[in-house]
C-alpha positions as CSV (number, residue, x, y, z in Angstrom):
1,M,97.9,74.6,96.7
2,A,100.8,77.1,96.7
3,E,103.2,76.6,99.6
4,E,102.1,78.5,102.7
5,E,98.9,80.0,101.1
6,V,97.0,82.1,103.6
7,L,94.4,83.7,101.4
8,M,91.1,81.8,101.6
9,A,90.1,83.1,98.1
10,K,93.2,81.4,96.6
11,M,92.3,78.0,98.1
12,T,90.1,75.4,96.5
13,R,87.2,74.0,98.6
14,R,89.1,70.8,99.1
15,E,92.2,72.5,100.3
16,F,90.3,74.6,102.8
17,R,88.2,71.6,103.9
18,E,91.2,69.4,104.5
19,A,93.0,72.1,106.4
20,M,89.9,72.5,108.6
21,D,89.4,68.8,109.1
22,A,93.0,68.4,110.1
23,G,92.6,71.1,112.8
24,K,95.2,73.3,111.2
25,I,93.2,76.5,110.9
26,K,92.6,78.1,114.3
27,A,91.7,81.7,113.3
28,A,90.7,84.0,110.5
29,I,91.5,87.6,109.9
30,V,88.9,89.7,108.0
31,P,90.5,92.9,106.6
32,V,88.2,95.9,106.3
33,G,89.1,99.2,104.7
34,S,87.6,101.7,102.3
35,N,87.8,103.2,98.8
36,E,88.2,107.0,99.4
37,Q,90.3,110.0,98.7
38,H,93.8,110.0,100.2
39,L,94.8,113.6,99.2
40,E,96.4,114.0,95.8
41,H,99.3,111.6,96.1
42,L,98.0,108.3,97.5
43,P,95.6,105.8,95.7
44,M,92.0,105.5,97.0
45,E,92.6,101.9,97.8
46,F,95.1,102.7,100.5
47,D,93.1,101.7,103.6
48,M,92.0,98.4,102.1
49,A,95.5,97.7,100.8
50,A,97.2,98.5,104.1
51,A,94.8,96.4,106.2
52,T,95.1,93.5,103.8
53,H,98.9,93.7,103.8
54,M,99.1,93.6,107.6
55,A,96.7,90.7,107.7
56,V,98.5,88.6,105.1
57,E,102.0,89.2,106.6
58,A,100.7,88.3,110.1
59,A,99.0,85.2,108.8
60,K,102.2,84.1,107.0
61,R,104.0,84.2,110.3
62,L,101.3,82.1,112.0
63,Y,100.9,79.6,109.1
64,P,99.0,77.3,109.0
65,Q,96.9,78.5,112.0
66,V,95.5,81.7,110.4
67,V,93.8,82.4,107.1
68,V,92.8,85.8,105.6
69,T,89.5,86.4,103.9
70,I,88.7,88.7,101.0
71,P,88.7,92.3,102.3
72,M,85.7,94.5,102.8
73,V,86.8,97.1,100.1
74,I,84.1,99.7,100.6
75,G,83.9,101.4,104.0
76,I,81.9,104.0,105.8
77,S,83.2,107.2,104.2
78,E,80.3,109.7,104.0
79,H,82.7,112.3,105.4
80,H,84.8,112.0,102.2
81,M,82.0,112.0,99.7
82,E,82.7,115.6,98.7
83,H,85.8,114.2,96.9
84,K,84.9,112.5,93.6
85,G,85.8,108.8,93.5
86,T,85.0,108.0,97.1
87,L,82.6,105.1,97.6
88,S,80.7,104.9,100.9
89,A,78.5,102.3,102.5
90,K,75.7,103.1,105.0
91,P,76.6,101.9,108.5
92,G,73.7,99.4,108.7
93,S,74.4,97.8,105.3
94,W,78.1,97.7,106.0
95,L,77.7,96.0,109.3
96,S,75.2,93.6,107.9
97,V,77.5,92.3,105.2
98,L,80.4,92.1,107.6
99,F,78.3,90.2,110.1
100,D,77.3,87.7,107.4
101,A,80.9,87.1,106.5
102,V,81.8,86.5,110.1
103,E,78.9,84.2,110.6
104,S,79.9,82.2,107.5
105,L,83.3,81.6,109.1
106,V,81.7,80.6,112.4
107,R,79.4,78.1,110.5
108,H,82.5,76.6,108.9
109,G,84.0,76.0,112.2
110,I,86.5,78.8,112.7
111,K,86.2,79.9,116.4
112,N,88.6,82.9,116.4
113,I,87.9,85.8,114.1
114,L,89.8,89.1,114.1
115,I,88.3,91.9,112.1
116,L,91.4,94.0,111.2
117,N,90.5,97.5,110.3
118,G,92.3,100.0,108.1
119,H,89.8,102.9,108.0
120,G,88.8,105.3,110.8
121,G,85.3,105.7,109.6
122,N,84.5,102.1,110.3
123,E,85.5,102.3,114.0
124,T,82.5,103.9,115.8
125,P,79.8,101.7,114.1
126,M,81.8,98.6,114.8
127,Y,82.5,99.4,118.4
128,G,78.8,99.9,118.9
129,A,77.9,96.5,117.4
130,L,80.8,94.4,118.6
131,R,79.5,93.4,122.0
132,Q,76.1,92.4,120.5
133,W,77.9,90.2,118.0
134,Q,80.0,88.6,120.7
135,L,76.9,87.8,122.8
136,Y,75.0,86.5,119.8
137,F,77.8,84.0,118.8
138,R,78.5,83.0,122.4
139,A,74.9,82.1,122.9
140,S,75.2,79.2,120.5
141,D,78.9,78.4,121.0
142,P,80.7,79.7,124.2
143,I,84.1,79.5,122.6
144,V,83.5,81.6,119.5
145,N,85.8,84.6,119.8
146,V,85.2,87.7,117.6
147,H,87.3,90.8,118.0
148,F,87.8,94.1,116.1
149,H,90.9,96.3,116.1
150,S,92.5,98.9,113.8
151,Y,96.0,97.9,113.0
152,W,97.4,101.3,114.1
153,N,95.8,100.9,117.5
154,L,97.5,97.6,118.0
155,S,100.8,99.2,117.3
156,R,100.2,102.8,118.4
157,E,103.0,103.0,120.9
158,T,105.7,102.3,118.4
159,A,104.1,104.4,115.7
160,E,103.8,107.5,117.9
161,Q,107.5,107.2,118.7
162,H,108.5,107.7,115.1
163,C,105.7,109.6,113.5
164,T,105.9,113.4,113.4
165,G,102.1,113.9,113.1
166,R,98.9,112.1,114.1
167,V,98.5,108.4,114.0
168,P,97.0,107.4,111.7
169,G,96.2,110.8,110.3
170,H,94.9,110.7,106.7
171,A,97.5,110.4,103.9
172,L,99.9,112.3,106.1
173,D,103.3,111.2,107.5
174,Y,102.1,107.8,108.9
175,E,100.2,106.6,105.9
176,T,102.5,108.1,103.3
177,S,105.5,106.4,105.0
178,M,103.8,103.1,104.8
179,A,102.8,103.6,101.2
180,L,106.4,104.4,100.3
181,A,107.4,101.1,102.0
182,M,104.6,98.9,100.6
183,F,104.1,100.2,97.1
184,P,106.3,103.2,96.2
185,E,105.3,103.0,92.6
186,R,101.7,103.9,93.5
187,V,102.7,107.2,95.3
188,R,102.3,110.1,92.9
189,Q,105.5,112.0,93.6
190,D,104.6,115.0,91.5
191,A,101.4,115.5,93.5
192,L,103.2,114.8,96.8
193,Q,105.5,117.8,96.1
194,D,102.8,120.2,95.0
195,Q,100.3,119.9,97.8
196,K,99.6,122.7,100.2
197,D,99.8,120.4,103.2
198,Q,103.5,119.6,103.7
199,E,103.2,116.9,106.4
200,P,103.1,114.1,103.8
201,L,106.6,115.2,102.7
202,K,107.9,114.0,106.1
203,G,107.0,110.4,105.2
204,T,109.8,108.1,104.4
205,A,110.1,104.4,103.4
206,E,112.4,103.8,106.4
207,K,109.7,105.0,108.8
208,G,107.1,103.1,106.8
209,R,109.0,99.8,107.4
210,I,109.0,100.5,111.1
211,F,105.3,101.2,111.2
212,I,104.5,98.1,109.1
213,E,106.7,95.8,111.2
214,A,105.1,97.1,114.4
215,A,101.6,96.6,113.0
216,V,102.3,93.1,111.7
217,S,104.1,91.9,114.8
218,K,101.3,93.2,117.1
219,T,98.7,91.6,114.8
220,V,100.6,88.3,115.1
221,E,100.7,88.7,118.9
222,Y,97.0,89.5,119.1
223,A,95.9,86.7,116.8
224,Q,98.0,84.2,118.7
225,G,96.6,85.6,121.9
226,M,93.1,84.9,120.7
227,I,94.1,81.3,119.7
228,D,95.7,80.8,123.1
229,G,92.7,82.2,125.0
230,K,94.4,85.4,126.2
231,F,92.0,87.7,124.4
232,S,88.7,86.0,124.8
233,G,86.5,88.3,126.8
234,I,83.3,90.0,126.0
235,E,83.8,93.7,125.3
236,P,82.2,96.2,127.8
237,Q,79.3,98.2,126.3
238,V,80.7,101.3,124.6
239,F,79.0,104.2,123.0
240,S,81.8,106.0,121.2
241,H,85.3,105.5,119.9
242,E,86.8,107.3,122.8
243,M,85.2,104.9,125.3
244,A,86.5,101.8,123.5
245,P,88.6,99.6,125.7
246,K,92.3,99.8,125.6
247,I,94.4,96.7,124.8
248,A,96.2,95.2,127.8
249,W,99.3,93.5,126.5
């Protein structure tokens, strides 16, 4: 196995089994995103790519305690279907596949699972289901700990100090800055200059590195907190994104 490999999909079954048997793996991060339009200048993979990037970088800092699963590439994106190329899952089917992935991890013995989100459309359905999932898993194993957070909410305070627009926005300053830092070769500079909306032009790689570092470091802190038992409670029942509980650091 490659040194400090954190991607489960890159491991063989023996490598994963031996790491589990040795008690090395304490948590898993499941990145979830989308395949949808991101204006004219960013690739449609952005949400998935960003969530996976944060997850992998966080797991590297926590090696060997944390592994990263394959991402949920398609998200709940009906609101973007007017733009050709967007792929959208129905909330029920999306939640079903994600639940099955989480349950697979639990059955393999991973007790702490952080679903790390990169797409706003996934939030409300997940917040509505999360408490039920937690109660379901705790009924058979009281120490199973499943949580869901969007990476920008974990690091919102830092992001809002440096972003000129909304966080996360949609392919605007925040996401454009991160794209310029993560994969500048995928940002279509000609389209970026020609768009009617000028906010993306405020994005810079320098700001993107600040946003990424904040998201990664807070993901590290949250995952370690789950392992240490700091974040282990059952979420209160919520009925909308606005009612979702705030993180107490």
